[in-house]
C-alpha positions as CSV (number, residue, x, y, z in Angstrom):
1,M,-17.4,-11.1,-5.0
2,P,-16.6,-12.1,-7.9
3,P,-13.4,-10.0,-10.1
4,L,-15.5,-7.8,-13.6
5,I,-12.0,-9.4,-14.8
6,T,-10.6,-12.2,-15.1
7,F,-7.5,-13.2,-16.9
8,T,-6.3,-17.2,-16.2
9,N,-2.5,-18.3,-17.8
10,A,-3.5,-16.2,-21.6
11,T,-1.6,-16.3,-24.2
12,L,-2.8,-13.5,-26.6
13,G,-1.8,-13.2,-30.4
14,Y,-3.3,-13.0,-33.8
15,G,-2.8,-16.4,-35.5
16,N,0.5,-17.8,-34.5
17,H,2.2,-14.6,-34.4
18,V,1.9,-14.4,-30.4
19,I,1.8,-11.1,-28.8
20,L,2.1,-12.2,-25.2
21,R,2.5,-15.6,-23.1
22,G,0.8,-16.7,-19.7
23,I,-0.7,-13.3,-18.1
24,T,-2.7,-13.8,-15.2
25,F,-4.4,-11.0,-13.2
26,A,-8.0,-9.0,-12.5
27,V,-9.5,-6.0,-12.0
28,E,-12.7,-4.9,-9.6
29,A,-15.7,-4.6,-9.8
30,G,-15.5,-0.6,-9.0
31,E,-11.6,-0.5,-9.3
32,Y,-9.6,2.3,-11.5
33,F,-7.0,0.3,-13.0
34,G,-4.3,1.0,-15.1
35,L,-2.7,-0.8,-18.4
36,V,1.0,1.1,-19.0
37,G,3.4,-0.1,-21.1
38,P,6.0,0.8,-24.4
39,N,4.1,1.4,-27.2
40,G,3.8,-1.9,-29.5
41,A,4.4,-4.2,-26.3
42,G,1.2,-5.8,-26.2
43,K,-1.6,-3.3,-24.6
44,T,-4.1,-3.5,-26.9
45,T,-3.8,-6.6,-27.8
46,I,-5.3,-6.8,-23.5
47,V,-7.9,-4.4,-24.5
48,R,-9.2,-6.4,-27.5
49,A,-9.0,-9.6,-25.3
50,I,-11.2,-7.3,-22.4
51,L,-13.8,-5.8,-25.2
52,G,-14.1,-10.0,-26.8
53,S,-13.5,-9.3,-30.6
54,L,-10.2,-11.3,-29.2
55,R,-10.2,-15.2,-28.3
56,P,-7.1,-16.3,-25.9
57,L,-4.7,-18.2,-28.1
58,S,-4.9,-20.5,-24.9
59,G,-6.2,-20.0,-20.8
60,S,-9.2,-18.1,-20.8
61,V,-10.4,-14.3,-21.0
62,K,-13.6,-13.8,-18.2
63,V,-14.8,-10.4,-18.4
64,A,-18.7,-10.6,-16.3
65,R,-20.3,-8.6,-13.9
66,P,-21.4,-10.4,-10.2
67,D,-24.9,-10.4,-11.5
68,G,-24.0,-13.2,-14.3
69,L,-25.0,-10.4,-16.6
70,P,-23.0,-9.1,-20.1
71,V,-20.3,-6.3,-18.8
72,R,-22.1,-3.4,-20.9
73,F,-18.7,-1.9,-21.9
74,G,-17.9,2.5,-22.6
75,Y,-15.1,1.9,-24.9
76,V,-13.5,5.6,-25.8
77,P,-11.0,5.6,-28.4
78,Q,-8.1,7.3,-29.0
79,R,-8.9,10.6,-31.1
80,D,-7.0,9.5,-33.8
81,T,-8.9,7.0,-35.1
82,V,-12.5,9.2,-35.3
83,D,-13.2,10.8,-38.6
84,Y,-13.8,13.9,-37.8
85,V,-14.8,14.5,-42.2
86,L,-18.4,14.2,-41.1
87,P,-20.7,16.8,-40.1
88,Y,-22.4,15.4,-36.9
89,T,-22.7,17.9,-33.9
90,A,-21.2,17.5,-30.4
91,R,-24.5,15.6,-29.2
92,E,-24.7,13.8,-31.9
93,V,-21.6,12.0,-31.2
94,V,-22.5,11.1,-27.8
95,M,-26.1,10.3,-29.4
96,M,-23.6,6.8,-31.1
97,G,-23.1,6.0,-27.3
98,R,-27.3,4.9,-27.3
99,Y,-27.8,2.7,-30.1
100,R,-27.0,-0.7,-28.2
101,H,-29.7,0.7,-26.4
102,I,-31.7,2.1,-29.9
103,G,-31.6,-1.0,-31.5
104,L,-31.0,-0.1,-35.9
105,I,-34.7,0.6,-36.4
106,R,-35.9,2.7,-33.3
107,R,-35.8,6.5,-33.3
108,P,-34.2,7.7,-29.9
109,G,-36.4,8.4,-27.3
110,A,-36.9,10.8,-24.3
111,A,-34.8,7.9,-22.2
112,D,-32.3,8.0,-24.3
113,R,-32.0,11.8,-25.1
114,E,-32.2,12.0,-21.6
115,A,-29.1,10.1,-21.0
116,V,-27.3,12.1,-23.7
117,S,-28.2,15.2,-21.9
118,R,-26.6,13.7,-18.5
119,S,-23.6,12.7,-20.4
120,I,-22.8,16.1,-21.8
121,A,-23.7,17.3,-18.7
122,H,-20.6,15.5,-16.5
123,V,-18.7,16.3,-18.6
124,G,-18.8,19.9,-18.7
125,M,-20.1,20.5,-22.5
126,E,-23.4,21.8,-22.2
127,A,-22.4,24.7,-24.2
128,M,-20.7,23.1,-27.1
129,A,-23.2,20.9,-27.3
130,D,-24.8,21.5,-30.8
131,R,-21.0,22.7,-32.0
132,P,-19.7,21.1,-35.2
133,F,-17.6,18.3,-33.6
134,K,-15.1,18.7,-36.2
135,D,-14.7,22.7,-34.9
136,L,-14.2,21.5,-30.9
137,S,-10.6,21.6,-29.2
138,G,-8.4,18.5,-28.5
139,G,-9.6,18.2,-25.1
140,Q,-13.0,19.5,-25.8
141,K,-13.3,16.2,-28.5
142,Q,-12.1,14.1,-26.1
143,R,-15.0,14.7,-23.4
144,T,-17.3,14.7,-26.5
145,L,-15.9,10.5,-26.5
146,I,-16.4,10.0,-22.9
147,A,-19.5,11.6,-23.1
148,R,-20.5,8.9,-25.8
149,A,-19.1,6.2,-23.9
150,L,-21.0,7.3,-21.0
151,A,-24.8,7.5,-22.6
152,C,-24.8,3.6,-22.4
153,D,-24.5,3.4,-19.1
154,P,-21.6,1.6,-18.2
155,D,-20.2,-1.3,-16.3
156,L,-16.4,-0.7,-17.1
157,L,-14.9,2.6,-18.7
158,V,-12.3,1.8,-21.4
159,L,-9.7,4.6,-22.3
160,D,-7.3,4.2,-24.5
161,E,-3.9,7.1,-24.5
162,P,-7.0,9.5,-23.4
163,T,-4.0,12.4,-22.9
164,N,-2.2,11.1,-26.4
165,G,-1.2,14.7,-28.2
166,M,-2.6,16.4,-25.7
167,D,-1.2,19.9,-23.7
168,L,-0.4,19.4,-20.2
169,A,-3.5,21.9,-19.3
170,S,-5.4,19.1,-21.6
171,R,-4.2,16.1,-20.4
172,I,-4.7,17.0,-16.1
173,A,-8.5,18.2,-17.2
174,I,-9.4,15.1,-18.6
175,L,-7.8,12.6,-15.8
176,D,-9.4,15.4,-13.1
177,L,-13.2,14.4,-14.9
178,V,-12.5,10.3,-15.3
179,R,-10.9,10.9,-11.5
180,E,-14.3,12.6,-10.8
181,L,-16.3,9.7,-12.8
182,H,-14.8,7.2,-11.1
183,R,-15.4,8.9,-7.7
184,E,-18.8,9.9,-7.7
185,G,-20.1,6.7,-9.3
186,S,-18.2,3.6,-8.4
187,L,-17.7,3.5,-12.2
188,T,-14.9,0.5,-13.3
189,V,-12.3,2.2,-14.7
190,L,-9.2,1.1,-17.3
191,L,-7.1,3.0,-18.1
192,V,-4.9,2.4,-21.3
193,S,-2.0,5.3,-21.3
194,H,2.0,5.0,-22.5
195,L,2.2,8.3,-20.1
196,L,3.3,6.6,-16.9
197,D,3.2,10.1,-14.8
198,D,-0.9,9.9,-16.3
199,V,-1.3,6.6,-14.2
200,A,0.8,6.5,-11.7
201,N,-1.1,9.6,-10.1
202,H,-4.7,8.6,-10.6
203,V,-5.0,4.6,-10.6
204,H,-5.6,2.3,-7.6
205,R,-4.0,-0.8,-9.3
206,L,-1.6,-1.1,-12.6
207,A,0.1,-3.9,-15.0
208,V,3.3,-3.0,-16.7
209,V,2.9,-4.6,-20.2
210,E,6.1,-5.5,-21.7
211,R,7.3,-8.6,-24.2
212,E,9.3,-10.5,-21.9
213,V,7.7,-8.4,-19.1
214,F,4.4,-8.4,-16.9
215,S,3.9,-6.8,-13.5
216,V,0.7,-6.6,-11.8
217,G,0.4,-4.8,-8.1
218,P,-0.5,-1.7,-6.6
219,V,1.1,1.8,-7.8
220,D,4.2,2.1,-5.2
221,E,4.8,-1.5,-5.6
222,V,5.1,-2.1,-9.5
223,L,6.4,1.7,-10.1
224,T,10.1,1.4,-8.8
225,G,13.1,2.6,-10.4
226,E,14.4,-1.4,-10.3
227,N,11.4,-2.3,-11.9
228,L,11.0,0.4,-14.9
229,S,14.7,0.2,-15.4
230,A,14.8,-3.4,-16.1
231,I,12.1,-2.9,-18.7
232,Y,12.7,0.1,-20.6
233,N,16.5,-0.7,-20.2
234,M,17.5,2.8,-19.3
235,P,17.9,4.2,-16.1
236,V,14.9,5.3,-14.4
237,E,13.8,6.9,-10.9
238,V,10.5,7.7,-9.0
239,Q,10.6,10.5,-6.8
240,R,7.8,11.5,-4.9
241,V,7.7,15.3,-5.1
242,H,4.3,17.6,-3.3
243,G,2.5,14.0,-3.3
244,R,2.6,13.5,-7.0
245,T,4.9,10.1,-8.0
246,I,7.6,11.8,-11.2
247,I,9.3,9.1,-13.2
248,I,12.6,10.3,-14.8
249,T,14.5,8.5,-17.2
250,G,17.5,8.9,-18.6
251,G,19.3,9.9,-16.2
252,G,17.4,12.7,-15.1
253,N,17.2,13.3,-19.0
254,G,13.2,14.1,-18.8
255,S,9.5,12.4,-17.3
256,R,7.7,10.0,-19.5
């Protein structure tokens, strides 16, 4: 079965400004894949190429279902990019995920309302569905945005820094939710984050993105102290504690 996403010697950038050169990797259908690296390293550029809003300067980027049909994307942006002033309820925000099915001049039908209710239930937001989106907590907002992405019945769920700015409890809750969504429906998930600990303990394979380095493989092979020390240009240790991977940077002064 062909991969859902295939980058072949792709060079990505904007105009004459090259961000990444010679990128080659694939994401299989049903895989939980991570994209990690420092802020500004090129993760968003790769996501734009996957979503089709950025064409490669050279090489190729192919995104297609095994049956050849276009991939349905469920995209969860960073919470900082969402306008909280607009007076939408959480349910109305989730309904936005149905717009591609509804069209510009039709009103939501029974199937659309059912899909929205199902997506809200998947993320455990039934009790908060009719509250104003702007009044929700950070974790509740993120669950709502995930429900919006699920409402379109996606083949690929892309999460862009889904735990950015959250406290530890909220981070764990969101990551556990995404893992369950992947397990329940064999949903293909692309998790984009600069937080190595988050990605290391959830994805199956990952790509580490940095201007001079692009490394792809299973978590245990890619996230080694040697690799990360070279990428981040500082001492990095990788330890296993009670079954979890812990990344310690700067000679043991904290985790990243």
